C-alpha positions in Angstrom: 86.9 77.6 86.7 88.1 80.2 89.1 91.4 79.7 91.0 91.1 80.0 94.7 92.8 83.2 95.9 93.2 84.7 92.5 91.6 87.8 91.0 91.7 86.6 87.4 90.3 83.2 86.2 92.0 83.1 82.8 94.8 84.5 80.6 93.7 87.1 78.1 95.6 87.0 74.8 98.9 89.0 74.9 98.6 91.7 72.2 102.4 91.3 71.5 102.4 87.6 70.9 101.6 85.9 67.6 100.5 82.6 69.2 98.3 81.7 72.1 96.8 78.6 73.6 93.1 77.9 73.3 91.3 75.1 75.2 89.1 72.7 73.2 85.7 73.1 75.0 84.6 69.7 73.7 87.6 67.8 75.1 87.3 65.6 78.1 89.5 67.3 80.7 89.4 66.3 84.3 89.5 69.1 86.8 93.0 69.6 88.2 92.6 69.8 92.0 96.0 71.4 92.5 96.0 75.1 93.0 97.9 77.4 90.7 101.3 77.9 92.2 103.3 81.1 92.1 106.6 81.0 90.2 109.3 83.5 91.0 111.7 84.4 88.2 114.9 86.4 88.4 114.9 89.8 86.8 118.3 90.7 85.6 117.7 94.5 85.2 120.9 96.5 85.5 119.1 99.7 86.6 116.4 100.2 89.2 115.1 103.8 89.0 112.6 104.6 86.2 112.0 108.3 85.5 108.4 109.3 85.6 107.1 111.1 82.5 103.4 111.3 83.4 102.3 114.9 84.2 99.6 113.8 86.6 101.8 111.7 88.8 103.7 113.5 91.6 106.9 111.5 91.7 110.2 111.7 89.8 111.3 108.0 89.8 109.6 104.7 90.2 111.3 101.9 92.2 109.9 98.4 91.7 111.6 95.5 93.4 109.0 93.2 91.8 107.1 92.9 88.5 103.7 91.2 88.7 101.8 91.0 91.9 100.3 88.2 93.9 97.7 90.5 95.5 95.6 89.7 92.4 93.4 92.8 92.2 91.2 92.3 89.2 91.2 96.0 88.3 95.0 96.6 88.5 96.3 98.9 85.7 99.7 97.3 86.0 98.5 94.0 84.6 99.2 95.2 81.1 102.9 95.7 81.8 103.2 91.9 82.1 102.5 91.6 78.4 105.8 93.3 77.6 107.5 90.4 79.3 105.8 87.8 77.1 103.2 86.9 79.7 99.4 87.5 80.0 97.8 90.2 82.1 95.5 87.6 83.7 96.7 84.7 85.8 100.2 85.1 84.6 100.4 88.6 86.3 99.5 87.0 89.6 101.5 83.8 89.4 104.7 84.6 87.5 106.5 87.2 89.6 109.8 88.7 88.5 112.1 89.5 91.4 115.0 91.9 91.4 117.3 90.4 94.1 119.9 93.1 93.3 117.5 96.0 93.9 119.2 97.4 97.1 122.6 97.3 95.5 121.4 98.9 92.3 119.7 101.6 94.2 122.8 102.3 96.3 124.9 102.7 93.2 122.3 104.9 91.5 122.1 107.3 94.4 125.9 107.5 94.8 126.5 108.6 91.2 127.7 112.2 90.9 125.3 112.6 87.9 122.3 111.5 89.9 119.7 114.3 90.3 117.7 113.8 93.6 114.0 113.5 93.0 111.0 111.9 94.8 111.1 108.1 94.6 107.8 106.2 94.6 108.1 102.7 96.1 106.6 101.2 94.1 105.7 103.1 91.0 103.8 100.1 89.6 103.3 96.8 91.6 103.0 96.6 95.4 106.4 96.6 97.1 105.0 94.7 100.1 103.3 91.8 98.3 103.5 88.4 100.0 107.0 87.5 98.7 108.5 90.5 100.5 108.0 88.9 103.9 110.7 86.4 103.0 112.8 88.2 100.3 113.0 91.6 102.1 114.0 93.5 99.0 111.8 96.5 99.9 113.4 96.5 103.3 116.8 96.5 101.8 115.9 99.5 99.6 114.6 101.4 102.6 117.8 100.7 104.5 119.7 102.3 101.6 117.3 105.3 101.4 117.5 105.8 105.2 121.4 105.9 105.0 121.2 108.4 102.1 118.3 110.3 103.8 116.6 110.3 100.4 112.9 111.2 100.2 110.5 108.3 99.3 106.8 107.9 99.0 105.3 104.4 99.6 101.9 103.0 98.7 100.8 99.5 99.7 97.9 97.3 100.5 99.9 95.2 102.9 100.2 95.8 106.7 103.7 94.3 106.4 104.9 97.9 106.0 105.0 98.2 109.8 107.8 95.6 109.9 110.1 98.4 108.6 109.2 101.0 111.2 112.8 101.4 112.1 113.8 102.7 108.7 110.6 104.6 108.2 111.0 106.4 111.5 114.6 107.3 110.6 113.5 108.8 107.3 110.7 110.6 109.1 113.3 112.4 111.3 114.4 114.2 108.1 111.0 114.7 106.6 111.9 112.2 103.9 109.0 109.7 103.9 105.3 109.5 103.5 103.2 106.3 103.4 99.8 105.6 101.8 97.8 102.6 102.8 95.5 101.7 100.0 92.0 101.1 101.5 89.3 100.5 98.9 86.6 99.0 101.1 85.8 98.4 104.8 83.7 95.4 103.8 86.0 92.3 104.5 83.9 90.2 102.1 84.3 92.6 99.2 88.0 93.2 100.0 88.7 89.5 100.0 87.3 88.9 96.5 88.5 92.2 95.0 92.0 92.0 96.4 92.4 88.3 97.3 95.9 88.2 98.7 96.2 91.7 100.2 95.8 92.5 103.9 92.3 92.8 105.4 90.8 96.3 105.8 91.2 96.0 109.5 94.9 95.2 109.2 95.5 98.1 106.9 93.9 100.5 109.2 95.8 99.1 112.1 99.0 99.7 110.1 97.9 103.4 109.7 97.6 103.6 113.4 101.0 102.1 114.1 102.7 104.3 111.6 101.1 107.5 112.9 102.0 106.6 116.5 105.6 106.1 115.3 105.7 109.6 113.9 105.6 108.5 110.2 103.4 110.7 108.0 100.6 108.4 106.8 97.5 108.6 104.8 95.1 106.5 102.8 94.6 105.9 99.1 91.1 105.2 97.9 92.2 103.7 94.6 90.3 102.9 92.7 86.8 104.0 93.4 84.5 101.8 91.3 81.0 103.2 90.7 78.2 100.9 91.9 80.7 98.8 93.8 82.7 100.6 96.4 82.3 104.4 95.7 79.5 104.7 98.3 82.0 103.8 101.0 84.2 106.8 100.4 83.0 108.9 103.5 83.2 105.9 105.8 86.7 104.9 104.7 87.9 108.5 105.1 86.4 108.7 108.6 87.9 105.4 109.6 91.3 106.5 108.3 91.1 109.7 110.4 90.1 107.8 113.4 93.2 105.6 113.1 95.6 108.5 112.7 95.8 109.3 109.0 96.6 112.9 108.2 96.0 112.9 104.4 94.2 111.1 101.7 93.9 110.7 97.9 91.7 108.7 95.5 91.4 107.8 91.9 88.6 106.7 89.6 88.9 103.2 88.1 90.1 102.9 84.5 90.4 99.6 82.6 93.0 99.7 79.9 93.3 97.0 77.2 93.2 93.5 78.5 92.6 94.7 82.1 89.0 95.3 81.0 88.7 91.6 80.0 90.0 90.5 83.4 87.7 92.9 85.3 84.6 92.0 83.2 85.3 88.3 84.0 85.6 89.1 87.7 82.2 90.9 87.5 80.7 87.9 85.7 81.9 85.7 88.5 80.9 87.8 91.6 78.5 90.5 90.5 76.7 89.5 87.3 73.6 91.5 88.3 75.7 94.7 88.6 78.0 94.2 85.7 76.3 96.4 83.1 75.6 99.2 85.6 79.2 99.3 86.8 80.6 99.2 83.3 78.1 101.8 82.0 79.1 104.3 84.7 82.8 103.7 84.0 82.2 104.4 80.3 80.3 107.5 81.1 83.2 108.8 83.3 85.7 108.2 80.5 83.8 109.6 77.6 82.4 106.4 76.3 85.3 104.0 76.9 86.6 102.0 79.8 89.8 104.0 79.9 91.1 107.5 79.3 94.6 108.6 78.3 94.1 112.3 79.0 96.4 113.5 81.7 94.5 114.8 84.7 91.1 113.4 83.5 92.1 109.7 83.5 92.4 109.6 87.3 89.2 111.5 88.0 86.7 111.0 85.2 84.6 113.6 83.4 81.0 112.5 84.0 78.5 114.1 86.3 78.8 111.1 88.6 82.6 111.4 88.6 82.4 115.1 89.4 80.0 114.3 92.3 82.5 111.8 93.7 85.3 114.4 93.5 83.1 116.9 95.4 82.3 114.3 98.0 85.9 113.5 98.5 86.9 117.1 99.1 83.9 117.8 101.3 84.6 114.8 103.4 88.3 115.7 103.8 87.5 119.2 104.8 85.0 118.0 107.4 87.4 115.4 108.9 90.5 117.7 108.7 92.3 115.5 106.2 94.8 117.0 103.8 94.3 116.0 100.1 98.1 115.5 99.7 101.0 114.9 102.1 103.3 117.7 103.1 106.2 118.2 100.7 109.2 116.0 101.5 112.6 117.6 102.2 115.8 117.0 100.2 117.8 119.1 102.7 119.4 116.2 104.5 120.2 114.1 101.4 123.8 112.9 101.4 125.6 111.1 98.6 127.6 108.2 100.1 130.1 105.9 98.5 128.6 102.4 98.0 129.4 100.3 101.0 130.4 103.3 103.1 129.2 103.2 106.7 128.3 106.2 108.9 131.3 107.7 110.8 129.2 109.0 113.7 
C-alpha cells in the first residue's frame, strides 16, 4: 500500500545486510492508518567536505548537511547511498534522515586550514540541501553564511524554492562572482511533479524562485535532471522556454539512470502510476545505456548512447541556442577567497 507523500512504497533489500524483513502475505494485518513519520538522526561526521573523483562532474568538493531526502523522488540516484548506513534505498531513504548539526562549524574549520586547497564546492553533492527539514534546522543557511564570509565559490542545486530565503548570503557571494544556483525543474505539469517528486516545491514555485534570484543579481539556471524517456522528455523545450522567461541564464540536463535497488523503487513507482507506459519507459532507458538501466561509463552515463538519447541531446542544445541560454554557468572566481580564523569577524 502506497504511503501518502512518498515516492517509494516499500524497502528493497539492502545488498550489504545479511537479514531483512519479509511480510507474510497470508497473515491477517489491519491497515495502519497512521502515516509514515520522518525520523531525524544525528550524524556524527567529523569532516564535511568530500572530494569529488568523478571526471564528468564539474565540482571539487561535495558538501551535504543531510543524508537521505524527504523529497522522495523515485528515480533518485542517491537512494543507494543509504544502504551504506544500514538502511534501505526505499522508504528508509525518505523517512530516516541523517542530520549534520555541526556542518557550519566543520566547514569553517576546513576552509581555515592552511592545508586547504580552494576548489568549487557543490551544495549539495548528493541529497537536496533545501529539503523540508532545512526550513527549521537552517544548516544550509549556516554553511552559506560561512562561505559568504570566506568569499568561497559554491554551486547550489535544489528542487526547493526555500533557496530564496537565503538571498542575503547569495547576493553577497554574487558580488564576488562566487556563486551559481540551479533550480531543478523536471516537469511543468503539477500533477506529474507531485507524484514524481512528492515533497519538493511545485514547478511554479521553482520558476518563481528563478525569477527572484535573477532579479537579485544571483546567477541562476535550471537543471532538467533527469529526463525520463516517455515520461517528461517531451517537455524539454517548454521547460527551457519557461526558465528563460523567468530570468534563467543557463541550463543543463541529464538522462535518467537507475543503479541497483533504485531500479526496483522506480519500477514500483511506474507500476503504481503508469503501468501502461512501464515497458516503454524502461525499454528506452535500457536502449540508452547499452542494454541495462544504468551505465558506469564517465561521460556516457549522464547522456546515454542510443539514437533517442542523441536526439534529446541535440534538442537540448538547439533549444538553448534559440533561447540564448548558456549550457553551463560562467566560471566562478577564487580571486576574493580569504582564509579566516574560525570565529573571526570582519574588521571593516
